[in-house]
C-alpha positions as CSV (number, residue, x, y, z in Angstrom):
1,M,-57.5,-159.4,-358.3
2,Y,-59.2,-156.9,-356.4
3,A,-62.3,-154.8,-356.9
4,I,-61.4,-152.0,-356.2
5,S,-59.1,-151.9,-359.3
6,A,-62.1,-152.5,-361.6
7,G,-65.0,-152.1,-359.6
8,G,-65.8,-148.8,-362.7
9,Q,-66.2,-151.2,-365.2
10,T,-68.8,-153.2,-362.9
11,L,-72.1,-153.4,-365.4
12,G,-75.8,-153.0,-363.4
13,G,-76.6,-156.9,-362.5
14,N,-73.0,-158.5,-362.9
15,A,-71.5,-158.3,-359.7
16,V,-71.1,-161.3,-357.4
17,F,-72.6,-161.3,-353.5
18,G,-76.0,-158.9,-354.5
19,F,-77.3,-159.2,-351.3
20,L,-74.6,-157.2,-349.4
21,K,-76.5,-154.2,-350.7
22,Q,-79.4,-155.3,-349.0
23,A,-80.1,-152.9,-345.3
24,N,-79.7,-154.6,-341.9
25,T,-82.0,-152.9,-340.1
26,A,-85.2,-150.8,-340.0
27,Q,-84.1,-147.5,-339.7
28,L,-82.0,-148.1,-343.0
29,S,-84.8,-149.6,-344.8
30,A,-87.6,-146.6,-343.9
31,L,-84.5,-143.9,-345.3
32,G,-84.7,-145.5,-348.8
33,G,-82.1,-148.5,-348.0
34,I,-79.1,-146.6,-348.3
35,N,-77.8,-144.1,-345.7
36,I,-74.5,-143.3,-344.3
37,T,-74.8,-140.3,-342.1
38,S,-78.3,-141.0,-340.3
39,G,-77.1,-142.6,-337.2
40,G,-78.4,-141.8,-334.2
41,K,-78.3,-143.8,-331.3
42,D,-79.2,-147.5,-333.6
43,V,-76.0,-149.4,-334.0
44,G,-77.5,-151.6,-336.6
45,M,-76.6,-148.3,-339.2
46,S,-73.3,-148.7,-338.3
47,F,-73.3,-151.6,-339.9
48,H,-72.9,-150.3,-343.7
49,N,-70.9,-147.6,-342.2
50,P,-68.6,-148.5,-339.8
51,A,-67.5,-144.3,-339.4
52,L,-70.9,-144.1,-337.8
53,L,-70.1,-146.9,-335.3
54,R,-69.8,-144.6,-331.8
55,K,-68.9,-145.0,-327.6
56,E,-72.5,-144.4,-327.0
57,M,-73.3,-147.5,-328.5
58,H,-71.1,-149.6,-326.2
59,R,-72.9,-152.6,-325.1
60,Q,-76.0,-151.4,-327.4
61,F,-77.6,-154.7,-329.7
62,N,-79.5,-154.6,-332.3
63,T,-81.6,-157.4,-334.3
64,S,-83.5,-157.4,-337.1
65,F,-86.1,-159.9,-338.9
66,N,-87.5,-159.1,-342.1
67,A,-90.8,-160.9,-343.8
68,F,-89.6,-160.0,-347.5
69,I,-91.9,-161.0,-350.9
70,A,-92.5,-164.2,-351.8
71,G,-91.2,-166.4,-348.7
72,I,-87.7,-164.8,-348.5
73,S,-86.6,-164.1,-344.6
74,N,-83.6,-162.0,-343.8
75,Y,-82.3,-161.9,-339.8
76,S,-79.7,-159.3,-338.8
77,I,-77.7,-158.7,-335.8
78,S,-75.4,-156.8,-334.6
79,A,-73.7,-155.0,-331.4
80,G,-71.2,-152.4,-330.3
81,Y,-68.1,-152.1,-327.3
82,H,-66.2,-149.3,-326.6
83,L,-62.7,-149.8,-325.5
84,E,-61.9,-147.0,-323.5
85,E,-58.4,-147.7,-323.1
86,A,-57.8,-147.7,-326.6
87,K,-59.9,-145.1,-327.6
88,T,-62.0,-147.3,-329.9
89,S,-65.7,-148.5,-330.6
90,I,-65.8,-152.1,-332.1
91,G,-69.1,-154.3,-333.5
92,W,-69.9,-157.4,-334.9
93,G,-72.6,-157.8,-336.8
94,I,-74.2,-160.9,-338.9
95,N,-76.8,-160.3,-341.7
96,Y,-78.7,-163.8,-343.0
97,L,-81.0,-164.5,-346.0
98,N,-83.2,-167.3,-346.2
99,Y,-84.7,-167.9,-349.6
100,G,-87.1,-170.7,-348.5
101,S,-87.2,-174.5,-350.2
102,I,-86.9,-174.6,-354.3
103,D,-87.2,-177.6,-356.6
104,Q,-84.5,-178.8,-358.1
105,T,-85.2,-180.0,-361.2
106,D,-83.1,-181.6,-364.5
107,A,-82.5,-180.0,-367.9
108,A,-86.0,-181.5,-369.0
109,G,-87.5,-179.9,-366.4
110,N,-88.1,-183.1,-363.8
111,I,-88.1,-182.3,-360.2
112,I,-85.5,-184.4,-358.9
113,G,-85.1,-183.0,-355.6
114,R,-85.3,-179.5,-353.6
115,F,-82.3,-177.5,-352.2
116,N,-82.5,-174.2,-349.6
117,P,-80.4,-171.0,-351.2
118,R,-78.5,-169.0,-348.3
119,D,-76.4,-165.6,-348.4
120,Y,-75.1,-164.8,-345.2
121,V,-72.1,-162.0,-344.6
122,V,-70.0,-161.7,-340.8
123,Q,-68.3,-158.8,-339.8
124,V,-65.9,-157.3,-337.5
125,M,-66.0,-153.4,-337.4
126,A,-63.8,-150.9,-335.8
127,S,-64.2,-146.5,-335.6
128,R,-62.3,-143.8,-333.7
129,N,-62.8,-140.2,-333.5
130,H,-60.3,-137.3,-334.1
131,K,-60.5,-133.9,-333.5
132,E,-64.1,-134.4,-331.9
133,K,-65.9,-133.8,-334.9
134,W,-64.3,-136.4,-337.1
135,W,-65.1,-140.1,-337.2
136,Y,-63.0,-143.1,-338.9
137,G,-63.6,-146.6,-339.5
138,A,-63.2,-149.4,-340.6
139,T,-65.2,-153.2,-341.5
140,I,-63.8,-156.9,-342.5
141,K,-66.3,-159.3,-343.9
142,F,-66.6,-162.9,-344.4
143,I,-69.0,-163.5,-347.7
144,H,-70.5,-166.8,-348.4
145,S,-73.6,-168.1,-350.8
146,G,-74.8,-171.5,-351.2
147,Y,-77.1,-172.5,-353.7
148,G,-77.3,-176.2,-353.9
149,Q,-74.3,-177.5,-355.1
150,F,-73.3,-174.3,-355.9
151,R,-71.2,-172.3,-353.0
152,S,-69.0,-169.6,-353.2
153,S,-66.9,-167.3,-350.4
154,G,-65.3,-164.0,-350.1
155,L,-63.6,-161.6,-348.1
156,A,-64.0,-157.3,-348.3
157,M,-63.4,-154.2,-346.3
158,D,-65.7,-151.6,-346.0
159,I,-64.3,-147.6,-345.3
160,G,-65.9,-145.1,-343.7
161,L,-65.4,-141.2,-343.2
162,N,-67.8,-139.1,-341.2
163,Y,-68.1,-135.5,-340.0
164,H,-70.9,-135.1,-337.1
165,D,-71.6,-131.2,-335.3
166,P,-73.6,-131.9,-333.4
167,D,-74.2,-128.0,-332.3
168,K,-75.4,-127.4,-336.4
169,G,-77.6,-130.4,-336.5
170,L,-75.0,-131.6,-339.5
171,Q,-73.4,-135.1,-340.6
172,A,-71.7,-135.8,-343.8
173,G,-69.9,-138.7,-344.5
174,V,-68.3,-141.1,-347.2
175,T,-68.4,-144.5,-347.6
176,V,-65.9,-147.2,-349.7
177,K,-67.9,-150.6,-350.1
178,N,-66.9,-154.4,-350.6
179,I,-63.3,-153.6,-351.5
180,G,-61.6,-157.7,-351.6
181,T,-62.3,-160.6,-353.8
182,Q,-63.9,-164.1,-354.3
183,L,-62.2,-166.9,-352.4
184,N,-63.8,-169.4,-354.0
185,T,-66.2,-169.3,-357.4
186,Y,-69.4,-171.1,-357.6
187,D,-68.1,-173.2,-361.2
188,G,-65.3,-174.2,-359.6
189,S,-63.4,-172.4,-362.6
190,G,-61.3,-169.9,-360.5
191,R,-62.3,-166.8,-362.9
192,K,-63.0,-164.9,-360.2
193,E,-65.9,-162.3,-360.3
194,E,-66.6,-158.4,-359.3
195,L,-67.9,-157.9,-355.9
196,P,-70.7,-154.8,-355.9
197,F,-68.1,-151.9,-355.3
198,D,-70.2,-148.9,-354.2
199,L,-68.6,-145.3,-353.4
200,Q,-71.1,-143.4,-351.8
201,A,-71.1,-139.9,-350.1
202,G,-73.7,-138.2,-348.2
203,I,-75.1,-135.6,-345.8
204,T,-77.9,-135.3,-342.8
205,K,-79.5,-131.9,-341.9
206,K,-81.4,-131.4,-339.0
207,L,-83.4,-128.2,-338.8
208,Q,-82.2,-125.7,-335.9
209,N,-86.2,-124.8,-335.2
210,A,-88.1,-127.6,-336.8
211,P,-88.1,-131.8,-335.1
212,V,-86.9,-132.9,-338.8
213,Q,-84.1,-134.2,-340.7
214,F,-83.3,-134.8,-343.9
215,S,-80.2,-136.7,-345.9
216,L,-79.2,-136.7,-349.3
217,T,-77.4,-140.2,-350.0
218,F,-75.2,-140.7,-353.5
219,H,-74.3,-144.5,-354.3
220,E,-72.1,-145.7,-356.9
221,L,-70.6,-142.5,-357.6
222,H,-67.8,-144.6,-359.5
223,R,-69.8,-144.9,-362.5
224,F,-71.8,-142.6,-363.9
225,N,-74.5,-145.0,-366.0
226,N,-75.7,-147.4,-363.3
227,F,-78.5,-148.5,-365.1
228,Y,-79.0,-152.3,-365.0
229,N,-77.5,-153.6,-368.0
230,D,-77.5,-157.4,-369.6
231,T,-75.5,-157.9,-372.7
232,L,-76.9,-160.6,-373.4
233,F,-80.1,-158.9,-374.2
234,R,-81.6,-155.7,-376.2
235,A,-84.0,-153.9,-375.3
236,G,-87.3,-154.3,-377.7
237,E,-89.9,-152.0,-379.1
238,G,-91.3,-150.1,-375.9
239,E,-88.4,-150.3,-373.0
240,D,-85.6,-148.4,-372.6
241,D,-82.4,-149.3,-373.3
242,F,-79.4,-149.1,-371.5
243,S,-77.3,-146.7,-374.0
244,K,-80.8,-144.0,-374.5
245,K,-80.9,-143.1,-370.6
246,N,-80.6,-139.4,-370.5
247,T,-78.0,-137.2,-368.3
248,L,-80.7,-136.7,-365.8
249,Q,-82.3,-140.3,-365.5
250,K,-78.4,-141.6,-365.2
251,I,-77.3,-138.3,-362.7
252,F,-80.9,-139.3,-360.5
253,N,-80.8,-143.0,-360.3
254,H,-77.4,-142.1,-358.1
255,I,-79.8,-140.5,-355.2
256,V,-82.0,-141.7,-352.3
257,L,-83.7,-139.2,-350.2
258,G,-84.1,-139.5,-346.8
259,A,-86.3,-137.7,-344.1
260,Q,-87.2,-138.3,-340.2
261,F,-89.9,-136.2,-338.0
262,F,-89.3,-136.2,-334.2
263,P,-92.9,-135.4,-333.4
264,D,-91.7,-136.3,-329.4
265,E,-88.2,-137.1,-328.1
266,K,-89.9,-141.1,-327.9
267,I,-91.3,-141.3,-331.8
268,E,-89.8,-141.4,-334.9
269,I,-91.4,-141.1,-338.1
270,S,-89.1,-142.2,-341.8
271,T,-89.6,-141.9,-344.7
272,G,-87.6,-142.9,-347.9
273,Y,-87.1,-142.4,-352.1
274,H,-84.6,-144.4,-354.0
275,F,-84.8,-143.4,-357.5
276,Q,-82.9,-146.3,-358.6
277,R,-85.0,-148.8,-357.5
278,R,-87.9,-147.6,-358.6
279,Q,-86.1,-147.5,-362.8
280,E,-85.5,-151.3,-361.8
281,L,-88.8,-151.9,-360.2
282,N,-91.3,-150.7,-363.2
283,G,-92.7,-152.6,-366.1
284,F,-93.9,-151.0,-368.8
285,N,-97.5,-151.0,-369.7
286,I,-98.4,-151.6,-366.3
287,T,-99.2,-149.7,-362.8
288,N,-96.4,-149.0,-360.7
289,G,-97.5,-147.4,-357.8
290,L,-95.6,-146.4,-355.8
291,N,-92.5,-148.4,-356.5
292,G,-88.9,-146.8,-354.8
293,F,-90.9,-145.6,-351.4
294,S,-90.1,-147.0,-348.2
295,A,-91.8,-145.8,-344.8
296,G,-91.0,-146.6,-341.2
297,A,-92.0,-145.6,-337.5
298,G,-90.0,-145.7,-334.3
299,I,-90.8,-145.7,-330.5
300,L,-87.6,-144.6,-328.6
301,L,-87.9,-145.2,-325.0
302,P,-85.2,-145.2,-322.6
303,K,-84.1,-149.4,-322.6
304,L,-85.7,-150.4,-325.8
305,Q,-85.9,-149.0,-329.3
306,V,-88.8,-150.6,-331.5
307,R,-88.5,-149.5,-334.9
308,Y,-90.5,-150.9,-338.3
309,A,-90.0,-150.3,-341.8
310,T,-92.2,-151.2,-344.7
311,G,-91.2,-150.6,-349.0
312,F,-93.0,-151.0,-352.0
313,Y,-92.0,-153.5,-354.7
314,Q,-94.8,-153.5,-357.4
315,R,-98.1,-154.6,-355.8
316,Q,-95.9,-156.3,-352.7
317,L,-94.6,-154.7,-349.2
318,F,-92.0,-156.0,-347.2
319,H,-92.4,-155.7,-343.5
320,Q,-88.7,-155.4,-341.7
321,F,-89.1,-155.1,-337.4
322,S,-85.5,-153.7,-335.1
323,L,-85.4,-153.9,-331.6
324,N,-82.3,-151.5,-329.9
325,F,-81.5,-152.3,-326.7
326,N,-78.6,-152.1,-324.1
327,L,-77.1,-155.9,-323.0
328,K,-77.0,-154.7,-319.4
329,G,-79.8,-153.3,-319.2
330,E,-78.8,-149.8,-319.5
331,N,-80.8,-146.7,-320.7
332,L,-79.6,-146.1,-324.8
């Protein structure tokens, strides 16, 4: 059964392969982790929206490293290539998460060994132009998770549509993500779980008389209440219950805001705010600081783009670095 047929029924936290939501490049992380309309010349942004893959990204290569909290590390690479005769841009990418070495215990808590959990996705992308201002694209991805003796893999597809009017500094887009199925389950039972299906829409507007652009992105539009819901747990006194969220809270939980400033043609400063991330990270009766906020900066040289991003998780920060360059040493 494909996830699109039941995606609207997925409860928060209950889909398999949740790592597919992880931002693969620093520009995306700095903009709040979800953005499908602010591509620029960064081929890494097409990883989550194939319609952002453009002719200008021919032979461009993106590599990224994210030093996450708790010793978790994230490695990503992606590249683009333009087929002139076919009038099609193609690309490929890998996103790999390494969770380190973890103790393996028996039912009594005795350590019986160690294991190294891993997640990764390998994907190919393609996009084409239609009537100058429209782009459409698709991504095919192979997904794999391995947690000791428990392993699972899957196949999925993303479909993207993008409108770009450079004269007005306007981009808008829609992306349908993770239409697919598990190939094999962790327990070998054959009872397949849903993939993290997501329907996203967004818009980016660059101001005509100022070096600033703003992004508004909506995610999980296929279900109104996307708050985390553990069906085996009911909130206790002083905690928010899944069913008690008001309408305004449910609306804002779909929104990710982003802004980029260009004080110089070689400098890029980005910031983002992810409402759902803040809600999920906030704890009861503790200081929640800047949960949900992210920021980053980039140096955009003719042959090399260097970007850095960071974000807040309670008292912890992640540090992500990305490089963009042309494999032939040509200008980006």
